[in-house]
C-alpha positions, -999 to +999 in steps of 0.1 A: +000+000+000+029+024+007+032+041-027+069+048-023+076+012-014+055+000-044+075+023-067+108+009-055+099-028-049+069-033-072+047-048-045+029-036-013+049-035+019+035-059+045+041-033+072+023-007+052-006-031+046-008-039+083-007-002+092-034+007+067-057-021+080-051-012+116-056+025+110-088+019+090-102-005+117-099+022+143-113+049+120-144+028+113-148+018+149-145+053+163-168+068+137-195+042+142-192+043+180-187+080+186-195+096+152-161+112+152-125+104+143-103+117+171-070+136+168-052+109+189-057+086+159-052+109+129-022+130+140+001+102+150-013+083+120-002+110+097+033+111+112+036+073+110+025+071+074+050+097+064+077+078+084+068+046+066+070+063+032+104+078+041+117+045+053+105+028+022+120+051-004+139+080+012+133+114-004+110+099-031+089+085-002+088+119+016+077+137-016+051+110-024+037+112+012+036+150+012+019+152-022-006+126-011-014+143+022-015+177+004-039+164-023-062+150+004-061+183+022-068+203-010-098+181-018-113+175+016-106+207+036-131+227+014-156+199+019-151+202+056-156+239+054-189+233+035-199+208+063-201+179+038-176+159+059-161+161+094-126+173+103-117+137+113-127+124+079-105+149+062-075+142+085-080+104+080-079+109+043-046+129+047-032+099+066-042+076+037-028+102+012+005+102+029+006+064+029-007+058-006+006+088-025-015+110-047-023+085-075-036+058-053-055+083-032-076+095-061-085+059-070-094+052-034-115+084-031-136+073-060-146+042-042-151+060-009-174+085-025-193+057-041-196+039-008-206+071+010-232+080-016-247+045-014-247+046+024-263+081+024-290+070+000-298+038+020-300+058+052-322+084+036-346+057+023-346+040+057-354+073+074-382+081+050-365+112+035-361+102-002-393+121-014-382+153+003-347+150-012-361+146-047-385+175-042-357+198-030-333+188-058-360+194-084-368+228-068-331+236-067-327+227-104-357+248-113-345+278-092-310+274-108-325+275-143-348+305-135-321+325-117-293+315-141-270+307-112-265+275-091-291+274-063-293+249-036-323+245-012-311+229+020-331+204+040-353+216+068-338+215+103-357+183+113-353+166+079-338+131+078-313+144+053-296+164+081-287+132+100-257+124+079-237+091+078-205+080+094-182+087+065-154+068+083-172+036+073-173+048+037-135+055+039-129+019+051-152+003+026-138+024-002-102+015+008-110-022+007-128-019-026-098+001-041-072-025-030-094-054-042-105-040-076-084-010-084-101+017-104-124+010-134-108+036-157-074+020-155-071-014-172 
């Protein structure tokens, strides 16, 4: 899994695989149990991922780790600011970016977003909020066309759409899917 190790040796490092599995286990467990991913997990996790990358490939590993973590920050910090994801989710993705490097991070994120979307839709259906979601999206589309600018109508304060999902689970599921199947756009 350590991108720098894979670049040098052509295969995933057993230590990096064990670290990724352990880290993801705790991410999922904490997010499901407490609905947050704590700093005691993400901050040392980021340092250890960078260290693994440096040990695997020296300067190449450091550059790969920094680019991966930076890319995760660039993608997910704005989503955190928009309240689409939590800060712990963004930091957990920085840990994976440091471990995987930027190329693998993008492939993993595709699966994570797919898993998160499926979980969100399933939760919304289970909570009885699908009709309201479709109504709001159609009204948002209509308002966007009429006003000639993007318009989003948020859910009401008591709407099932406000409940959210534990995205840490989507991160874990997406990581497993990525490492099992890769990405569909790369043969």
